[in-house]
N, C-alpha and C positions, 0 to 999 in steps of 0.2 A: 427260933420260933416253934410253937407247938402246932399240931394238926396232923392229918392223916399222912402227910408227906414229909414230916419232920425228919431231918437227917439225910434227906435225899437231895440230889443235884439234877436239875432239869436243863436241857439244852433246847431252846425254842428258836427255830429258824424262821426268819420272816417276822421278827418281833418288834420292828420299829414303829408299827402303827396297826390299827385295825384289829382283826381277829388275833394275830400273833401277840400283840401287846396285851390284849385282854386275857389271853391264856397265860402269858408270863405273870401278870398281876395275880390271877387266880391261883396259880401254882405256888406263888410266893405266899399268898394268904393261907394256903393249906400247909405251909411249913417248909417248902423246898427252897434251897438256894437256886437261883435262876441265872442262866447265861442268856442274855438278850442279844441274839445274833441276827445280823442283817447287813446289807451293803451300806445303808444310809447312816453315816456318822456326822453329817452336817445338814443344816436346815436347807430346804428347797421349797419349791412352790407347793409341794404336798407336805402337810404338817407331820412331824414325828421323826425322831432319830433313835438310835440305840441308846444314846446318852440320856435323852429326856425320859424314856421308859425306865431305864435302870435307876436314874436319879429319883424318880417318883417312888419306885419300890424301896430303895434304900432310905428315903425320907420317911417312909411309913413303917420303918423298923425291920424290913426284910433284908435279904442279901442278894444283890444282883450285880452281875459283871457284864458290861457292854463289850461285845466282841464283833469285829468286822468279819463278815462271811459272805462271799459270793457263791451261792449254791451251784452255779454252773461251772465253777472252777475247782477242780479236784484238789489242787494244792491249797487253795484258800480254805476249803472245807477241812482238810487234814490239819492245817495249822490252827484253825479255830477250835476244833474238837480236842486236839491235843493240849491246847492252852487251857481250855476249861477243865479238863481232867487234872492237869497239873496244878492249877491255881485254886480249884474248888474241891479237889480231892477225889474226883471221879465223875462218872455220869451214870445216873440210874434211869432217867426218863429222857426221851427225845421226841420232840414234836416237829414234824416236817410240814411247815405251813407256808413257806415262801411260794408266791404264785403271781402269775400275770393273767389278765383277762382278755379274751377276744371272743365275742359272741356273734360275729358276722357269719353270713351264709358261706358255705364251702366254696361256691363258685366265684365269690368276690373276695376271698381271703388271700392276701399276698403271702407268698411262700415264707417270707421272713417272719410274718406274724404266726403262721402255723408252726414254724420251727422254734420261735421264741416260747410258745406255749409248751412244746415238748421239752425244750432245754431247761426251762425253769420249773415247770410243774411236775414233769416226770423224771427227767434226768437229775434235777436238783434233789428230789425226794430220794432217788436211788443213791446219790452220792452221800447225802447226810446219813441215810440209813446204813450204808456200807461202812462208813467210818466211825459210827458210834457203837456198832455191834460188839466190837472187841472190848470197848470200855464197859458196856453193860455186862458182858461175860465176866470181866475182871471183878465186878461187884457182886457176882453170884446170881445175876438176873436183872430184870428191869421191865420197862414198858416203852414200846414204840407206838406213836400215834401219827397218822397222816391225815391232814385236813383235806376233805374232798367236797363234793357238792351233790345236792339232790338232783341236779340236772343230769347226772349219769343215767338215771332211770326214766327220764322224761322224753322218751323217744318220739312221742307224738308231737314234740316241738322241734323236730328236725335234728340237725347235727352241726357242730362247730368245733373249733380247735380246743377250746377250753374244756368242754365236756368230754371229748375224746381223750385228752391228756389225763383228766381225773379218773376216767374209767380204767385207764391203764394202771394208775396208782392203786386203785382198789384191787385189781387182779394181782399186782405185785405184793400187796400186804396180806391178802387172803392166803396166798401161797406161802408167804414168809412165816405166817403164824404156825404152819405145820413144820417148816424147816427149823424153827427156833424153839419149839416146844421143849426139847430136851435141855435147853439152856435156861429154862425158867424165865423166858422173855415173852411177855404178852404183846401181841401185835394187833392193833385195831385201827379202823378208819373212823373219823368223826366229821360229820357234815352239819351245816345249819339246817334247821327245819324249814326256815323261810329265807328271805333275802337279807343279807347283811350289807348295808351300804357303807363300804369302807371309804377311807379318805381318798385313796387313789381313784376309786370308781367315781366318786362325786367330783373330784377335781377334773376328771375327763368329761364331765357332763352327764354321767349315767345316773339312773335311779329316779329321774324326774317323773317318769311314766308309771312308776310302781306305787300302787295304793298303800296307804299307811298300814293297813291290816296285814299286808304281805311282808312287812319289814320286821326283822329281828335285830335287837341290839347286839353288838359284839360281846358284851358281858355275858350273854347267855351261853355263847360258845366257851367262854372262860370257865364258867361254873360247870359246864358239861364235861370239860376236859379233865377235871380233878378225879372223877371216878375211874376212867380207863387208865389214868396215870398211876393209880394205886394198885393196878392189877399185876398179877404174874400169870404164868401160863396155865396154872390150875384154876384160874378165875375166868374172867371175860377175855376171850382172845379169839381172833379169826372172825371178827364181826365188823359190820358197818353200822355205826350208831348215829342217831339223829339227836341233835342238841336238846330240843325241848322235851323229848321223851326221857332222856337221861336226867335232866333237871327235875322233871316231875316225879321220877322214880326215887330220887334222893332227897326230896323235901317232904 
């Protein structure tokens, strides 16, 4: 395929549905071969699997490889990233999107929910990032993107496990941009400008109280991801980007 990412390989974690699926599709449309990575390889009560997303990309003329990956399990992440590099020829772009949501007040948050947010949102991002860096170096550079949230800066709305875990991801990536500058690897965070009602959130009953004007389709995140995916360290790096601003800037 042609496009700004032609000839590149993207590893998208958490890509079986929602934002991750939209990013995988958009990167494919921009020319990249895409590894659709997630735990979900069979249908469940929440729509979407790595196979349905990869099949849709391949049917549209792209190249997609479905890959089972549990971001909380280091062996699973190593196996997934090594397989992608072997079968698709390398990795140039990695998107750490896998996440779980818990927005309850701190005083009523079960420890297991707090820990799950840290395990998936923060440690999962760490593990994916750790195990793709060598593959990006082998290609002479690349781009790392972590999906975060505008809630990080909304301190007037209190605190919860989700926002805390995403704030830690932003600190991880802002520092990593400095560490990897010499490797020609761009490192950026990308968050929605508004609320994205993912399939998982809606299946849990969330989103009913959010007015339509506050909702952003996942496809906006997909389009927004293309620009940071095309960066190297001499371009946009060490930033937290908002989806709608990026899309407006590139249209």
